[in-house]
C-alpha positions as CSV (number, residue, x, y, z in Angstrom):
1,M,-12.5,-14.2,14.8
2,V,-13.6,-12.5,18.1
3,E,-17.2,-12.7,17.0
4,I,-17.0,-16.4,16.4
5,A,-15.0,-17.0,19.6
6,R,-17.8,-15.3,21.6
7,R,-20.5,-17.1,19.7
8,E,-18.9,-20.5,20.5
9,G,-18.3,-19.6,24.2
10,C,-14.5,-19.7,23.8
11,T,-12.2,-18.5,26.6
12,A,-9.1,-18.2,24.4
13,I,-8.0,-17.5,20.8
14,A,-4.9,-19.3,19.3
15,H,-2.9,-18.1,16.3
16,G,0.0,-19.6,14.3
17,C,2.2,-16.5,14.0
18,T,5.9,-16.8,14.9
19,G,7.5,-14.7,17.6
20,K,9.4,-12.6,15.1
21,G,6.8,-11.0,12.9
22,N,4.1,-8.3,13.0
23,D,1.2,-10.6,12.4
24,Q,1.2,-11.7,16.1
25,V,0.9,-8.1,17.1
26,R,-2.0,-7.4,14.8
27,F,-3.9,-10.5,15.9
28,E,-3.4,-9.8,19.6
29,L,-4.0,-6.1,19.6
30,T,-7.3,-6.7,17.8
31,V,-8.3,-9.2,20.4
32,K,-7.3,-6.9,23.2
33,A,-9.3,-4.1,21.6
34,L,-12.5,-6.1,21.0
35,A,-12.4,-8.8,23.7
36,P,-9.9,-8.0,26.4
37,E,-11.2,-10.9,28.5
38,L,-10.0,-13.5,26.0
39,K,-6.8,-15.4,26.6
40,I,-4.3,-15.6,23.7
41,I,-2.4,-18.8,22.9
42,A,0.6,-18.5,20.6
43,P,2.2,-22.0,20.1
44,W,5.3,-20.7,18.2
45,R,6.3,-18.8,21.4
46,I,6.1,-21.8,23.7
47,W,6.7,-25.1,21.8
48,D,10.1,-26.8,21.1
49,I,9.9,-26.4,17.3
50,K,12.5,-23.8,16.3
51,S,12.2,-23.4,12.5
52,R,10.0,-24.0,9.5
53,D,12.1,-27.0,8.5
54,E,11.4,-28.6,11.9
55,E,7.8,-27.7,11.6
56,L,7.7,-29.5,8.2
57,I,9.4,-32.6,9.6
58,Y,6.9,-32.6,12.5
59,A,4.0,-32.6,10.0
60,Q,5.4,-35.3,7.8
61,E,6.1,-37.6,10.7
62,R,2.5,-37.4,11.7
63,G,0.9,-37.6,8.3
64,I,-0.3,-34.0,8.4
65,P,-0.6,-32.7,4.8
66,V,1.1,-29.4,4.1
67,P,1.3,-27.5,0.8
68,V,5.1,-27.1,0.8
69,T,8.3,-29.1,0.6
70,K,11.8,-28.5,1.9
71,E,12.6,-27.0,-1.5
72,T,9.6,-24.7,-1.6
73,N,9.3,-23.9,2.1
74,Y,8.8,-20.1,1.7
75,S,6.7,-18.4,4.3
76,R,3.7,-17.2,2.4
77,D,0.6,-15.2,3.4
78,M,-2.2,-14.5,0.9
79,N,-5.3,-12.4,0.9
80,L,-7.4,-10.5,-1.7
81,W,-4.9,-7.6,-1.6
82,H,-1.5,-9.4,-1.8
83,L,0.7,-12.5,-1.6
84,S,3.9,-12.2,0.4
85,H,7.0,-14.4,0.2
86,E,9.7,-14.6,2.8
87,G,12.4,-17.0,3.9
88,M,14.8,-19.4,2.1
89,D,17.0,-17.7,-0.5
90,L,15.2,-14.4,0.1
91,E,16.8,-14.1,3.6
92,D,20.0,-12.9,2.0
93,P,19.3,-9.4,0.5
94,A,22.2,-10.0,-2.0
95,N,20.2,-12.7,-3.7
96,E,18.1,-11.8,-6.8
97,P,14.7,-13.4,-6.5
98,N,13.9,-16.2,-9.0
99,F,10.6,-14.7,-10.1
100,A,9.9,-17.5,-12.5
101,K,9.9,-19.9,-9.6
102,L,8.6,-17.6,-6.9
103,L,5.6,-15.6,-8.3
104,Q,2.1,-16.9,-8.3
105,L,-0.1,-13.9,-9.0
106,V,2.1,-11.9,-11.4
107,V,3.9,-13.0,-14.5
108,P,7.6,-12.0,-14.6
109,P,7.8,-8.7,-16.5
110,E,10.0,-10.3,-19.1
111,Q,7.2,-12.8,-19.9
112,A,4.4,-10.1,-20.0
113,P,2.9,-9.3,-23.4
114,D,5.0,-7.3,-25.9
115,K,2.2,-4.9,-26.5
116,P,0.9,-2.4,-23.8
117,A,-2.5,-2.9,-22.3
118,Y,-4.9,-0.2,-21.1
119,V,-7.3,-0.2,-18.2
120,T,-9.7,2.5,-17.0
121,I,-10.8,2.9,-13.4
122,D,-13.7,5.0,-12.2
123,F,-13.9,6.5,-8.7
124,E,-16.7,8.0,-6.7
125,Q,-15.5,10.0,-3.7
126,G,-12.3,8.1,-3.7
127,V,-13.8,4.7,-3.9
128,P,-13.3,2.6,-7.1
129,V,-16.6,1.6,-8.7
130,K,-15.9,0.6,-12.3
131,V,-13.2,-1.2,-14.3
132,D,-13.2,-0.5,-18.1
133,G,-16.7,0.9,-17.7
134,Q,-18.2,-2.1,-15.9
135,A,-19.6,-1.5,-12.5
136,L,-18.4,-4.1,-10.0
137,P,-18.7,-4.6,-6.2
138,P,-15.4,-4.1,-4.3
139,V,-14.3,-7.7,-4.1
140,E,-15.0,-8.5,-7.7
141,L,-13.4,-5.2,-8.8
142,L,-10.1,-6.0,-7.0
143,K,-10.1,-9.6,-8.4
144,K,-10.5,-8.1,-11.9
145,L,-7.6,-5.7,-11.4
146,N,-5.5,-8.5,-9.9
147,E,-6.0,-10.5,-13.2
148,I,-5.3,-7.5,-15.4
149,G,-2.3,-6.3,-13.4
150,G,-0.9,-9.8,-12.9
151,A,-1.0,-10.6,-16.7
152,N,1.1,-7.5,-17.4
153,G,3.8,-8.0,-14.7
154,I,2.4,-5.3,-12.5
155,G,2.8,-5.2,-8.7
156,I,6.1,-6.8,-7.7
157,A,7.7,-5.3,-4.6
158,D,11.0,-6.6,-3.3
159,I,11.7,-4.7,-0.1
160,V,13.5,-4.8,3.2
161,E,11.1,-3.7,5.9
162,N,11.5,-2.6,9.5
163,R,9.4,-4.9,11.7
164,L,7.8,-3.6,14.8
165,V,9.8,-6.1,17.0
166,G,13.0,-4.4,15.9
167,M,14.6,-6.4,13.1
168,K,14.8,-5.9,9.4
169,S,13.1,-8.5,7.1
170,R,13.4,-9.0,3.4
171,G,10.3,-10.1,1.4
172,V,8.8,-10.1,-2.0
173,Y,5.2,-9.0,-2.4
174,E,2.7,-9.4,-5.2
175,T,0.1,-6.7,-5.3
176,P,-1.2,-6.3,-8.9
177,G,-4.7,-4.9,-8.3
178,G,-3.5,-2.8,-5.4
179,T,-0.8,-1.2,-7.5
180,L,-3.3,-0.3,-10.2
181,L,-5.7,1.2,-7.7
182,Y,-3.0,3.2,-6.0
183,A,-1.7,4.6,-9.2
184,A,-5.1,5.5,-10.5
185,H,-6.3,7.1,-7.3
186,R,-3.1,9.1,-7.0
187,E,-3.6,10.6,-10.5
188,L,-7.2,11.6,-9.6
189,E,-6.0,13.2,-6.4
190,L,-3.4,15.2,-8.3
191,L,-6.2,16.5,-10.4
192,C,-8.8,17.2,-7.8
193,L,-7.1,18.1,-4.5
194,D,-5.7,21.5,-3.7
195,R,-2.0,21.8,-2.9
196,D,-2.2,22.2,0.9
197,T,-4.7,19.3,1.4
198,L,-2.7,17.0,-0.9
199,H,0.6,17.7,0.8
200,Y,-0.8,17.3,4.3
201,K,-2.5,14.1,3.3
202,D,0.9,12.8,2.1
203,Q,2.4,13.6,5.5
204,V,-0.2,11.8,7.5
205,A,-0.2,8.9,5.1
206,L,3.0,7.7,6.6
207,R,1.6,7.8,10.1
208,Y,-1.6,6.0,9.0
209,A,0.6,3.3,7.4
210,E,2.5,2.9,10.6
211,L,-0.7,2.5,12.6
212,V,-2.0,-0.2,10.3
213,Y,1.4,-2.0,10.0
214,F,1.8,-2.0,13.8
215,G,-1.6,-3.6,14.2
216,Q,-3.2,-0.5,15.7
217,W,-6.3,-0.6,13.5
218,F,-8.7,0.0,16.4
219,H,-6.6,2.9,17.7
220,P,-8.5,6.3,18.1
221,L,-5.9,8.0,16.0
222,R,-6.5,5.7,13.0
223,E,-10.2,6.4,13.3
224,A,-9.6,10.2,13.5
225,L,-7.3,10.0,10.4
226,D,-10.0,8.1,8.6
227,A,-12.4,11.0,9.2
228,F,-9.9,13.4,7.7
229,V,-9.2,11.3,4.7
230,N,-12.9,10.8,4.1
231,Q,-13.4,14.5,4.0
232,T,-10.6,14.9,1.5
233,Q,-12.3,12.4,-0.9
234,Q,-15.5,14.3,-1.3
235,T,-14.4,15.6,-4.8
236,V,-12.1,12.7,-5.8
237,S,-14.5,11.4,-8.5
238,G,-13.7,10.7,-12.1
239,T,-12.0,8.3,-14.5
240,V,-8.4,7.4,-14.9
241,K,-6.8,5.5,-17.8
242,L,-3.5,3.6,-17.1
243,K,-1.0,2.1,-19.6
244,L,0.5,-1.2,-18.5
245,Y,3.7,-2.6,-20.1
246,K,6.0,-5.3,-18.7
247,G,5.7,-4.3,-15.1
248,S,5.4,-0.5,-15.5
249,V,2.2,1.6,-14.8
250,M,1.9,4.9,-16.6
251,P,-0.9,7.5,-16.6
252,A,-2.7,7.7,-19.9
253,G,-5.3,10.4,-19.1
254,S,-7.7,11.4,-16.4
255,T,-10.9,13.4,-16.2
256,S,-13.1,14.7,-13.4
257,P,-16.0,17.1,-13.1
258,Y,-14.2,18.4,-9.9
259,S,-10.8,18.9,-11.6
260,L,-8.9,21.9,-10.3
261,Y,-6.8,21.9,-13.5
262,Q,-7.5,24.9,-15.8
263,E,-5.8,24.8,-19.1
264,A,-6.3,28.5,-19.6
265,L,-4.2,29.2,-16.5
266,S,-1.5,26.6,-17.1
267,T,-1.0,27.1,-20.9
268,F,2.3,28.2,-22.3
269,G,0.3,29.9,-25.1
270,E,-1.2,33.3,-25.0
271,D,-4.0,33.9,-22.4
272,D,-6.0,36.7,-20.9
273,V,-6.8,35.2,-17.4
274,Y,-3.4,35.4,-15.7
275,D,-1.2,38.5,-15.4
276,Q,2.3,37.3,-15.3
277,A,3.4,40.7,-13.8
278,D,1.7,39.7,-10.6
279,A,4.3,37.1,-10.0
280,G,6.9,39.7,-9.1
281,G,5.1,41.1,-6.1
282,F,4.2,37.6,-4.9
283,I,7.9,36.5,-5.1
284,N,9.0,39.6,-3.2
285,C,6.6,38.9,-0.3
286,F,7.2,35.1,-0.3
287,G,11.0,35.6,-0.4
288,L,11.1,38.4,2.2
289,P,12.1,36.1,5.1
290,L,15.1,34.8,3.1
291,K,16.1,38.3,2.2
292,V,16.0,39.5,5.8
293,I,18.1,36.5,6.9
294,A,20.7,37.2,4.1
295,Q,20.9,40.9,5.2
296,M,21.5,39.9,8.9
297,K,24.3,37.5,7.8
298,Q,25.9,40.3,5.8
299,R,25.8,42.7,8.7
300,N,27.5,40.1,11.0
301,N,29.9,38.7,8.4
302,I,28.4,35.3,8.6
303,S,29.1,33.2,5.5
């Protein structure tokens, strides 16, 4: 957007976001980060139209074609990753969404096939590269997973989110391919990452999500966290099989040449690689702070 504005010699960029959402922040922070000299025009914040219904009437009176009617006037945003639905009956969190009427990418789970489906996803250093053994470029790979997940009722999220501007908002999101990628990638990380790295990555994931959600994609912290995540993914390579059934995603096996799982160590059967007597000394050392605190409480009659 900024690249084209500069190429065309523009002095301003306009967007159609309302004054209530996060999208306005994302557009404008990006413009400020890449082209601070450009002016930003946001009609929703300055015109007299106060609602989506008024906006629809305005378009109809002027013969402007729009893809919705008063009965289907949901606020929808779609990209390769997801389709969001907000507004109308969804504005009351007490209302159950009418998925048969609402969904466009995912079949309602009740209407998904009665037999489970399986899909395998291959990763190289954390990046998905194959679906069911077929190498695909990123866009085509996600499209394929959208089809597979959508056909099996996968990827419906009905949430109340906390917008950056301070209000709560209820929406339904369809993310079939993304749900499959997240589930598969997580299984591979559980197999390939050590405990401390995995747990720390989980902690910073929330902060990373906030940065993206708040529109701070070009923030130095996001770039720094990317460097950390990229380092963690050096050994996240392998294949994950998922079982899909009427909206649920279940792991069905994973393999990796970098797996840290050793059956000889984990087995409940007899082994000769782990001396269980070692656990006693470890627990004594690990539990020493708790023991010292308990002794102090006893001395001071603290319950």
